[in-house]
Every structure is written in structure tokens, then in C-alpha cells.
TORFI-427259 format. One record per residue (C-alpha): residue number from 1; x, y, z; residue in one letter. Coordinates in Angstrom, 3 decimals, padded with zeros to 6 digits. Example, Ala and Ser with C-alpha at 12.3 -4.5 7.8 and 13.67 -1.06 7.14 Angstrom:
TORFI-427259
{node 1,{012.300,-004.500,007.800},"a"},
{node 2,{013.670,-001.060,007.140},"s"},
END
This chain:
TORFI-427259
{node 1,{149.371,052.736,107.960},"m"},
{node 2,{150.929,055.871,109.430},"a"},
{node 3,{147.694,057.195,110.711},"e"},
{node 4,{146.812,053.821,112.273},"e"},
{node 5,{150.211,053.818,114.049},"t"},
{node 6,{149.671,057.343,115.274},"a"},
{node 7,{146.250,056.434,116.611},"a"},
{node 8,{147.655,053.303,118.305},"l"},
{node 9,{151.216,053.935,119.602},"p"},
{node 10,{151.617,050.329,120.776},"s"},
{node 11,{150.994,049.051,117.200},"l"},
{node 12,{154.411,050.124,115.945},"q"},
{node 13,{156.119,048.146,118.764},"t"},
{node 14,{154.141,045.131,117.927},"v"},
{node 15,{155.054,045.455,114.222},"l"},
{node 16,{158.731,045.749,115.164},"n"},
{node 17,{158.553,042.507,117.157},"e"},
{node 18,{156.744,040.615,114.472},"l"},
{node 19,{159.177,041.863,111.815},"e"},
{node 20,{161.901,039.950,113.628},"v"},
{node 21,{159.724,036.751,113.382},"q"},
{node 22,{158.974,037.469,109.718},"r"},
{node 23,{162.663,037.748,108.864},"k"},
{node 24,{163.452,034.425,110.604},"e"},
{node 25,{160.577,032.783,108.741},"l"},
{node 26,{161.635,034.287,105.490},"s"},
{node 27,{165.178,033.064,105.898},"n"},
{node 28,{163.990,029.555,106.676},"l"},
{node 29,{161.770,029.395,103.574},"k"},
{node 30,{164.646,030.755,101.373},"i"},
{node 31,{167.006,028.064,102.742},"k"},
{node 32,{164.322,025.370,102.177},"a"},
{node 33,{163.935,026.442,098.530},"y"},
{node 34,{167.591,026.619,097.956},"l"},
{node 35,{168.241,023.133,099.376},"f"},
{node 36,{165.372,021.774,097.342},"l"},
{node 37,{166.545,023.340,094.078},"a"},
{node 38,{170.124,022.226,094.765},"s"},
{node 39,{168.997,018.680,095.463},"g"},
{node 40,{166.985,018.461,092.312},"i"},
{node 41,{169.855,019.925,090.297},"t"},
{node 42,{172.376,017.431,091.596},"l"},
{node 43,{170.056,014.514,090.804},"i"},
{node 44,{169.457,015.832,087.313},"a"},
{node 45,{173.237,016.341,086.602},"i"},
{node 46,{174.013,012.867,087.932},"g"},
{node 47,{171.430,011.325,085.666},"a"},
{node 48,{172.746,013.271,082.644},"m"},
{node 49,{176.336,012.240,083.283},"l"},
{node 50,{175.436,008.639,083.851},"g"},
{node 51,{178.551,007.676,085.742},"s"},
{node 52,{177.647,010.005,088.668},"l"},
{node 53,{174.028,008.974,088.861},"v"},
{node 54,{174.382,007.238,092.254},"i"},
{node 55,{176.481,009.974,093.804},"a"},
{node 56,{174.103,012.641,092.379},"g"},
{node 57,{171.118,010.730,093.785},"a"},
{node 58,{172.666,010.338,097.244},"i"},
{node 59,{173.869,013.997,097.542},"c"},
{node 60,{170.730,015.377,095.984},"g"},
{node 61,{168.571,013.212,098.274},"g"},
{node 62,{170.407,014.465,101.401},"i"},
{node 63,{169.816,018.103,100.283},"l"},
{node 64,{166.086,017.382,099.681},"i"},
{node 65,{165.810,015.897,103.133},"i"},
{node 66,{167.305,019.168,104.546},"f"},
{node 67,{164.838,021.203,102.587},"s"},
{node 68,{161.948,019.111,104.050},"i"},
{node 69,{163.269,019.825,107.522},"v"},
{node 70,{163.468,023.580,106.836},"f"},
{node 71,{159.931,023.641,105.275},"f"},
{node 72,{158.632,021.875,108.413},"s"},
{node 73,{160.195,024.424,110.722},"k"},
{node 74,{159.009,027.188,108.519},"a"},
{node 75,{155.456,025.875,108.692},"g"},
{node 76,{155.495,025.834,112.471},"q"},
{node 77,{156.935,029.386,112.634},"k"},
{node 78,{154.408,030.720,110.037},"f"},
{node 79,{151.517,029.349,112.173},"s"},
{node 80,{152.747,031.188,115.285},"d"},
{node 81,{153.587,034.289,113.234},"y"},
{node 82,{150.150,034.295,111.566},"r"},
{node 83,{148.353,033.883,114.923},"d"},
{node 84,{150.388,036.758,116.524},"q"},
{node 85,{149.655,038.985,113.604},"f"},
{node 86,{145.932,038.439,113.830},"k"},
{node 87,{145.767,038.554,117.638},"q"},
{node 88,{147.934,041.528,118.078},"r"},
{node 89,{147.981,043.605,114.916},"v"},
{node 90,{144.561,043.115,113.306},"v"},
{node 91,{142.733,043.183,116.650},"s"},
{node 92,{144.507,046.344,117.627},"s"},
{node 93,{143.948,048.052,114.271},"a"},
{node 94,{140.260,047.173,114.417},"l"},
{node 95,{139.835,049.395,117.445},"k"},
{node 96,{140.974,052.376,115.376},"s"},
{node 97,{137.784,051.951,113.373},"i"},
{node 98,{135.385,051.098,116.147},"d"},
{node 99,{136.027,049.906,119.742},"q"},
{node 100,{133.295,047.205,119.394},"s"},
{node 101,{135.038,045.413,116.500},"l"},
{node 102,{136.625,042.028,117.278},"k"},
{node 103,{138.156,039.254,115.150},"i"},
{node 104,{137.699,035.484,115.585},"e"},
{node 105,{140.294,034.447,113.018},"y"},
{node 106,{139.888,030.706,113.441},"k"},
{node 107,{136.127,030.868,112.918},"y"},
{node 108,{133.817,032.153,110.099},"g"},
{node 109,{130.331,031.886,108.734},"l"},
{node 110,{128.981,028.343,109.436},"p"},
{node 111,{128.187,026.428,106.368},"e"},
{node 112,{124.549,026.035,107.390},"n"},
{node 113,{124.217,029.815,107.662},"d"},
{node 114,{125.792,030.172,104.216},"f"},
{node 115,{123.316,027.721,102.761},"i"},
{node 116,{120.334,029.182,104.610},"n"},
{node 117,{121.123,032.718,103.391},"s"},
{node 118,{120.072,031.445,099.951},"q"},
{node 119,{122.555,033.777,098.316},"l"},
{node 120,{123.391,030.930,096.002},"f"},
{node 121,{121.232,028.084,094.759},"t"},
{node 122,{124.210,025.685,094.424},"q"},
{node 123,{125.041,023.842,097.666},"r"},
{node 124,{128.742,023.520,098.407},"p"},
{node 125,{130.573,020.255,098.369},"d"},
{node 126,{133.637,021.853,099.959},"r"},
{node 127,{133.448,024.826,102.243},"y"},
{node 128,{135.813,026.892,104.442},"t"},
{node 129,{135.349,030.097,106.220},"s"},
{node 130,{137.571,032.102,108.657},"e"},
{node 131,{138.516,035.552,109.903},"d"},
{node 132,{135.081,036.515,111.275},"q"},
{node 133,{135.053,040.224,112.187},"i"},
{node 134,{132.059,041.352,114.213},"y"},
{node 135,{130.764,044.292,116.160},"g"},
{node 136,{128.222,047.061,116.243},"n"},
{node 137,{127.879,050.191,114.095},"a"},
{node 138,{125.513,052.349,116.078},"g"},
{node 139,{122.429,050.299,116.822},"k"},
{node 140,{123.201,047.634,114.261},"t"},
{node 141,{124.908,044.348,114.904},"q"},
{node 142,{126.951,042.971,112.046},"f"},
{node 143,{129.619,040.509,111.037},"a"},
{node 144,{131.605,039.391,107.988},"f"},
{node 145,{133.874,036.472,107.159},"s"},
{node 146,{136.058,035.210,104.399},"e"},
{node 147,{134.317,032.326,102.565},"v"},
{node 148,{135.464,029.782,099.947},"h"},
{node 149,{132.601,027.582,098.738},"a"},
{node 150,{132.905,025.122,095.884},"e"},
{node 151,{130.853,022.380,094.235},"y"},
{node 152,{132.113,019.297,092.527},"k"},
{node 153,{131.280,017.718,089.097},"t"},
{node 154,{132.639,014.465,087.708},"e"},
{node 155,{133.242,013.491,084.133},"t"},
{node 156,{133.994,010.022,082.706},"q"},
{node 157,{137.245,009.814,080.814},"t"},
{node 158,{139.225,006.953,079.260},"k"},
{node 159,{141.324,006.926,082.490},"n"},
{node 160,{138.333,006.811,084.728},"g"},
{node 161,{136.181,009.335,086.520},"r"},
{node 162,{137.687,012.819,086.892},"q"},
{node 163,{136.756,015.421,089.551},"e"},
{node 164,{136.299,019.090,088.699},"h"},
{node 165,{135.877,021.766,091.349},"w"},
{node 166,{133.962,024.958,090.632},"h"},
{node 167,{133.779,028.137,092.737},"t"},
{node 168,{130.450,029.189,094.100},"i"},
{node 169,{131.963,032.126,096.106},"l"},
{node 170,{135.500,033.098,096.960},"k"},
{node 171,{135.207,036.327,098.830},"g"},
{node 172,{133.377,037.794,101.845},"i"},
{node 173,{129.856,037.289,103.199},"v"},
{node 174,{128.516,040.178,105.227},"f"},
{node 175,{125.449,040.041,107.414},"w"},
{node 176,{123.623,042.560,109.535},"a"},
{node 177,{120.509,042.787,111.687},"d"},
{node 178,{117.795,044.485,109.614},"f"},
{node 179,{115.638,045.082,112.662},"n"},
{node 180,{112.607,043.453,110.948},"k"},
{node 181,{111.360,039.887,110.934},"n"},
{node 182,{110.680,039.125,107.338},"f"},
{node 183,{107.660,036.974,106.516},"n"},
{node 184,{109.188,035.814,103.166},"g"},
{node 185,{112.473,035.488,101.394},"l"},
{node 186,{113.836,038.121,098.979},"t"},
{node 187,{116.979,037.459,096.947},"v"},
{node 188,{118.819,039.953,094.674},"v"},
{node 189,{121.204,038.246,092.226},"k"},
{node 190,{123.604,039.587,089.606},"p"},
{node 191,{121.929,039.852,086.228},"k"},
{node 192,{124.203,037.569,084.218},"d"},
{node 193,{123.047,035.619,081.236},"m"},
{node 194,{121.756,032.649,083.184},"g"},
{node 195,{119.725,034.755,085.692},"n"},
{node 196,{118.384,037.008,082.824},"a"},
{node 197,{117.122,033.846,080.979},"l"},
{node 198,{115.648,032.438,084.181},"g"},
{node 199,{113.914,035.755,084.857},"a"},
{node 200,{112.505,035.867,081.298},"w"},
{node 201,{111.119,032.341,081.683},"i"},
{node 202,{109.627,033.082,085.146},"s"},
{node 203,{107.981,036.171,083.690},"d"},
{node 204,{106.708,034.744,080.393},"k"},
{node 205,{106.084,031.137,081.525},"m"},
{node 206,{105.678,030.958,085.323},"p"},
{node 207,{104.503,027.334,085.055},"i"},
{node 208,{108.166,026.340,084.390},"f"},
{node 209,{109.411,027.977,087.618},"s"},
{node 210,{110.104,025.169,090.204},"s"},
{node 211,{110.882,027.619,092.972},"s"},
{node 212,{108.378,029.263,095.287},"s"},
{node 213,{110.215,032.454,094.706},"k"},
{node 214,{108.699,034.646,091.930},"q"},
{node 215,{110.278,037.345,089.793},"l"},
{node 216,{109.801,040.814,091.278},"v"},
{node 217,{109.383,043.672,088.720},"k"},
{node 218,{110.844,046.766,090.237},"l"},
{node 219,{110.644,050.270,088.816},"e"},
{node 220,{114.303,051.290,088.970},"s"},
{node 221,{115.952,050.866,085.521},"p"},
{node 222,{119.395,051.147,087.025},"e"},
{node 223,{118.695,048.436,089.569},"f"},
{node 224,{117.109,046.147,087.002},"n"},
{node 225,{120.141,046.553,084.694},"k"},
{node 226,{122.424,045.104,087.331},"a"},
{node 227,{120.212,042.719,089.279},"f"},
{node 228,{117.392,040.176,089.095},"v"},
{node 229,{115.097,039.960,092.102},"t"},
{node 230,{113.061,037.022,093.309},"y"},
{node 231,{110.826,036.840,096.412},"s"},
{node 232,{108.258,034.612,098.050},"t"},
{node 233,{106.326,037.730,099.027},"d"},
{node 234,{105.916,040.319,096.331},"q"},
{node 235,{104.428,042.971,098.661},"v"},
{node 236,{107.232,042.605,101.265},"e"},
{node 237,{109.938,042.700,098.534},"a"},
{node 238,{108.732,046.072,097.371},"r"},
{node 239,{108.391,047.196,101.035},"y"},
{node 240,{112.107,046.316,101.521},"i"},
{node 241,{113.420,047.457,098.151},"l"},
{node 242,{112.247,051.052,098.321},"t"},
{node 243,{113.680,053.456,095.701},"p"},
{node 244,{116.148,054.620,098.377},"a"},
{node 245,{117.269,051.067,099.195},"m"},
{node 246,{117.668,050.188,095.503},"m"},
{node 247,{119.784,053.336,094.961},"e"},
{node 248,{121.981,052.434,097.969},"r"},
{node 249,{122.475,048.913,096.708},"l"},
{node 250,{123.455,050.198,093.292},"c"},
{node 251,{125.994,052.481,094.930},"e"},
{node 252,{127.357,049.739,097.099},"l"},
{node 253,{127.607,047.469,094.007},"n"},
{node 254,{129.527,050.195,092.146},"d"},
{node 255,{132.022,050.488,094.918},"k"},
{node 256,{132.783,046.778,095.065},"s"},
{node 257,{135.028,045.004,092.622},"g"},
{node 258,{132.369,042.552,091.359},"a"},
{node 259,{128.585,042.199,091.314},"t"},
{node 260,{127.236,041.539,094.718},"i"},
{node 261,{124.358,039.189,095.753},"s"},
{node 262,{121.903,040.125,098.444},"v"},
{node 263,{119.285,038.263,100.445},"s"},
{node 264,{116.788,039.366,103.093},"f"},
{node 265,{115.814,036.442,105.290},"i"},
{node 266,{114.659,035.950,108.911},"g"},
{node 267,{115.628,039.335,110.288},"s"},
{node 268,{118.952,039.765,108.575},"y"},
{node 269,{120.388,041.100,105.295},"v"},
{node 270,{123.235,039.033,103.769},"y"},
{node 271,{125.611,040.349,101.168},"i"},
{node 272,{128.134,038.274,099.247},"a"},
{node 273,{131.237,040.066,097.715},"f"},
{node 274,{133.312,038.077,095.230},"p"},
{node 275,{137.039,038.743,095.919},"l"},
{node 276,{140.274,037.262,094.705},"e"},
{node 277,{142.562,038.271,097.451},"k"},
{node 278,{142.907,036.624,100.872},"d"},
{node 279,{142.668,039.321,103.386},"y"},
{node 280,{144.137,039.525,106.913},"f"},
{node 281,{147.180,037.446,106.029},"e"},
{node 282,{150.680,038.650,107.132},"p"},
{node 283,{153.383,039.047,104.490},"p"},
{node 284,{156.378,036.703,104.557},"v"},
{node 285,{158.798,038.058,101.915},"f"},
{node 286,{157.857,041.740,102.298},"k"},
{node 287,{158.502,043.861,105.375},"s"},
{node 288,{155.756,044.388,107.845},"l"},
{node 289,{157.037,047.944,108.313},"l"},
{node 290,{156.736,049.070,104.693},"t"},
{node 291,{154.064,046.828,103.116},"t"},
{node 292,{150.653,048.171,102.272},"k"},
{node 293,{148.898,044.863,103.141},"s"},
{node 294,{147.643,046.155,106.460},"l"},
{node 295,{146.294,049.291,104.783},"d"},
{node 296,{144.471,047.039,102.294},"e"},
{node 297,{143.050,044.941,105.100},"d"},
{node 298,{141.783,048.024,106.952},"l"},
{node 299,{140.257,049.408,103.777},"s"},
{node 300,{138.127,046.282,103.363},"i"},
{node 301,{137.077,046.475,107.034},"i"},
{node 302,{136.098,050.164,106.664},"r"},
{node 303,{134.179,049.261,103.499},"f"},
{node 304,{132.196,046.572,105.335},"m"},
{node 305,{131.697,048.854,108.284},"y"},
{node 306,{130.357,051.594,105.976},"s"},
{node 307,{127.549,049.258,104.682},"i"},
{node 308,{125.508,050.034,107.734},"i"},
{node 309,{125.482,053.737,106.721},"a"},
{node 310,{125.253,052.979,103.061},"e"},
{node 311,{122.025,050.989,103.641},"l"},
{node 312,{120.897,053.315,106.446},"d"},
{node 313,{120.307,050.390,108.719},"l"},
{node 314,{120.502,052.535,111.853},"n"},
{node 315,{117.350,054.370,110.837},"t"},
{node 316,{114.855,052.144,112.661},"r"},
{node 317,{111.704,052.573,110.558},"i"},
{node 318,{110.618,049.112,111.552},"w"},
{node 319,{110.408,047.237,114.814},"g"},
{node 320,{110.768,043.486,115.254},"k"},
{node 321,{107.550,041.712,115.912},"e"},
END
């Protein structure tokens, strides 16, 4: 973070101001937890002693009410603190990477765009997206957002129907202008057991394939080891996935923490990165002045920004029709 502060002298001043807010918020939350724990303890002691059950319940209840008040105040303060962090710190830090970069922290990738990207076959039953960062890297327009998409299943138990939520993607979806209007759809998926079996069935018994997308056999052993590729246009898929592009996608996949999914549709390339951590969130119980959280956030931004160079998207070998 030192180099970011050096590049942006005003950033340190902003961090100092927000550190005051963070400490106030942290103290409120600590008080809330202490009152809550004390209230529960008094109620439990009163119940164990029997004769003090009423006194314990009254005193414990009062302390729990105080804890609720402190939690409410902390929630309001956190909302303001979080907004200030994203508006002033993240926005300012983005400029150290590229002056065109901006953040719309309350907005993300629309659910329809997520579905239409066809990165995943499962439609979400619950979907949230936020922290959209967008800009230009050279000639290429791009954006990425945090996404959490889930689908629901239900099982019948002796106590009734029970809901189960399953993650489709928790991570980041990146998109960029590919400078070509694709005629078809090409999707590159991780080669897990399910996709490997599906690819074998599509290859050996195409009559069982219900999708218009067909398995694409590519000549890169390294690429085929990590991915399964489907397309509605075999010729276009090979035109897009040149040996150089396959090599770049393999390198990009190696640099990410989990296997990526890629689609080429319309005139855009979409890439999904599974991630566990929520990025661009300010710390509460760790100092803003010493934490590495901002460094981690900036590293993911640099990584996304570097995709344009990794995939050589600024080399305009095609023109849009």
C-alpha cells in the first residue's frame, strides 16, 4: 500500500479520516457483543440458581436490549463507513492503475447478462452482484463485478419440505469487448467429471446431446486437459481459439485460484473466476493503516486489468461487421 500512497498523496489523509470512523464502529460492535454475552450469561445463571430466575431474566433482558441498540447504531455507521471507503479509497486507488477506471459499488452484472453469457447452464434462483469496476485498457472496454449466484433444490423430509441452496458461482465475472461480432456461441468449461462425461457422450453418441452446442475437438493437449469446449459454430470456434489464444487462456487459468469458465458470445468475451473472498470491503477490527486488505483488492484489480494484455485483445485482427 506504500507505493499506492506515494502515488496518491491524498489517499493517506483519507485513510486517516476513515480510521477514526473504523475505531468508533469497532468500539460499538465490541460493546454490543459484550452486552449481548453478559445478558445471556445473567439469564443462564438465574435459570441455574432457580431463585434468581426472574431477576436474571430482567437484568439479562435489559442488557440484551442495550446490545440491540448498539448493533443498530453499528449497522448505520458501517453503511456510511463502507460507502466512504469505496467512494474515496477504492475510487482513488483505481486511478493509480488506470485513469479510466471507475467503480459503481452499488451495481454489478445484471442477472440477465449473467444468464445470457451462458457461462453456466444452471439458472440462478437467487442472485446478487455488486462492486462493478469498469474502464478501458488501451482500445478495449471492459468491466468486472462480484457475483453470487445460487440455485435451489427441495427435499421431502418427515418434517416437511426442506430447501437447499447450492452455489453456481461465488466470485468475479469479467467481460471485455472482443471487437468481433460472433455468429455463434462458444463456451469453454472446466473439465470436471461431469463435463468430461458429457463431452464423451457428445462425441460418441451425438444423438443424446440436447443442446445445439457441439463438442469442439482442439489440438492443444494442455488446453484439452483443463477444459471442455462446446460451440454452435465449429469453424468460428477454431477461428477464435487459435493456438496462441488457447495458450493464453491456459496461462490465465494457471494464475487464478480455481478453474475459469469462458464464453464468446455477441461481441464479448466473458470469464468467470470462482473466489471465496469478498473483495473491496473495508476492515472493521483491523486498522486501515496497517492492513493488507487494500493491497489484496488492488492485486485482483490489476489481475483483471492484465487480462486484456494476457488475451492480446488490443491487437485488432478483426473488425466488427
